[in-house]
C-alpha positions in Angstrom: 0.0 0.0 0.0 1.1 3.5 -0.7 1.0 7.0 0.9 -0.3 9.9 -1.1 0.2 13.6 -0.2 -2.6 15.9 -1.5 -2.2 19.7 -1.5 -5.2 20.7 -3.7 -8.6 19.4 -4.5 -7.9 15.8 -3.5 -7.5 16.8 0.1 -11.3 17.4 0.1 -12.8 14.1 1.3 -15.7 14.3 -1.2 -13.4 14.7 -4.1 -11.1 11.8 -3.4 -14.1 9.6 -2.5 -15.9 10.5 -5.8 -12.8 9.8 -7.8 -11.7 6.5 -6.2 -14.9 5.2 -4.8 -13.3 4.8 -1.4 -13.2 6.8 1.8 -9.8 7.8 2.9 -9.0 9.4 6.2 -6.1 11.9 5.9 -3.9 13.5 8.4 -2.3 17.0 8.3 1.2 17.1 6.7 3.4 19.5 4.8 6.0 19.3 2.0 9.0 21.6 2.0 10.6 23.2 -1.1 7.3 23.2 -3.2 4.5 25.7 -3.7 1.0 25.4 -5.1 -0.2 27.9 -7.7 -3.5 28.0 -9.5 -3.6 26.4 -13.0 -4.6 29.0 -15.5 -8.4 29.2 -16.2 -9.2 26.5 -13.6 -10.2 26.1 -10.0 -7.3 23.7 -9.2 -3.6 24.0 -8.3 -0.3 22.7 -9.5 2.7 22.1 -7.4 6.2 23.2 -8.4 9.6 23.4 -6.8 10.0 26.6 -4.9 13.0 27.0 -2.5 12.0 28.2 0.9 8.3 27.3 0.5 6.2 24.9 2.5 2.9 23.6 1.3 0.2 22.3 3.6 -1.9 19.3 2.7 -3.3 15.9 3.7 -1.4 12.6 3.8 -3.5 9.5 2.9 -2.1 6.1 3.8 -3.0 2.7 2.5 -3.8 3.9 -1.0 -4.0 0.9 -3.3 -2.2 0.6 -6.6 -5.5 0.4 -8.4 -6.5 3.8 -6.9 -3.2 5.3 -7.8 -3.8 4.3 -11.4 -7.3 5.9 -11.3 -5.8 9.0 -9.8 -3.1 9.1 -12.5 -5.9 9.2 -15.1 -7.8 11.8 -13.1 -4.7 14.1 -12.8 -3.8 13.7 -16.5 -0.7 14.4 -18.4 0.1 17.9 -17.0 1.1 16.2 -13.7 3.7 13.6 -12.9 3.6 11.5 -9.8 6.8 11.7 -7.7 7.9 10.0 -4.5 8.9 12.9 -2.2 9.6 13.6 1.5 6.6 14.7 3.5 6.5 16.0 7.1 3.6 14.8 9.3 2.0 17.0 11.9 3.9 15.2 14.7 7.2 16.1 13.0 7.9 12.6 11.6 9.0 12.3 8.0 7.9 9.8 5.4 7.9 9.3 1.7 4.7 9.7 -0.2 3.5 10.0 -3.8 2.8 13.6 -4.8 1.4 15.0 -8.1 3.6 17.8 -9.3 3.4 19.8 -12.5 5.5 18.2 -15.2 8.4 20.6 -15.9 7.3 21.1 -19.6 3.9 22.3 -18.4 5.1 24.8 -15.9 3.8 27.7 -18.0 0.2 26.8 -17.3 0.5 28.1 -13.8 -0.5 31.6 -12.7 1.3 33.6 -10.1 -1.7 33.2 -7.8 -1.1 31.0 -4.7 -3.9 28.4 -4.5 -5.9 28.5 -1.3 -8.2 25.7 -0.1 -10.6 28.1 1.6 -11.1 30.1 -1.6 -11.7 26.9 -3.6 -14.3 25.6 -1.1 -16.1 29.0 -1.1 -16.0 29.8 -4.8 -14.9 26.9 -7.0 -15.9 23.6 -5.3 -19.4 23.2 -6.8 -18.4 23.9 -10.4 -15.2 21.7 -10.0 -17.3 18.7 -8.8 -19.9 19.1 -11.5 -17.5 19.9 -14.4 -14.1 18.4 -13.7 -14.9 15.5 -11.4 -18.3 14.2 -12.4 -18.1 15.5 -16.0 -14.9 13.6 -16.7 -15.7 10.4 -14.8 -15.6 8.5 -18.1 -11.9 9.4 -18.4 -10.7 8.1 -15.1 -13.3 5.5 -14.1 -13.3 2.4 -16.2 -14.9 0.1 -13.6 -13.5 -3.3 -12.6 -11.2 -4.9 -15.2 -10.7 -8.6 -15.8 -7.6 -8.3 -13.6 -9.7 -7.0 -10.7 -12.4 -9.5 -9.7 -15.4 -7.9 -8.0 -14.8 -7.3 -4.3 -11.0 -7.5 -4.5 -8.9 -4.3 -4.1 
C-alpha cells in the first residue's frame, strides 16, 4: 500500500471519494521546497519546486495501486507522480507520492497561490460538476478482468 500527499482538490474528502470510490482518512502534513499555484483558467492547483516554500496538505495512507492508477488518469498528463519527503504534523517524516506539475507544463500556472478556503467557497461546486463528475468516463473504467469484484 502507498502513501499519497494531496495539497489541492484531492485533500477534500468528497473529491477523493468520488474519484476513487473509497473513503480515505487523511492527516495533516506538509511538503517543503514546493509551492502550489492556480492552474490558468481552472479552480485547481499545480505544485512546483520553490525553494524556501512549504505547502500544507493531507497525507493519505494505504492507497491501493488500483486507486493510484485511477488518480493518474484523473490528474492527466500535466502532472507527474513523484515520491517525495513529507513532514507529518507530529514532526515525523515519510515518503509519499505527490502529483507535481510536469516541468514542460510549468507555464500553465498563474502567479496566484492556490488557497483551499477560496476553492471551497468559490470553486468547489463547479469543480465537482464539471471536472470530477463531468470527466468520470476518463478516469473511471470500472473493474477490469484483472480485478475480480470485491477485491482491491
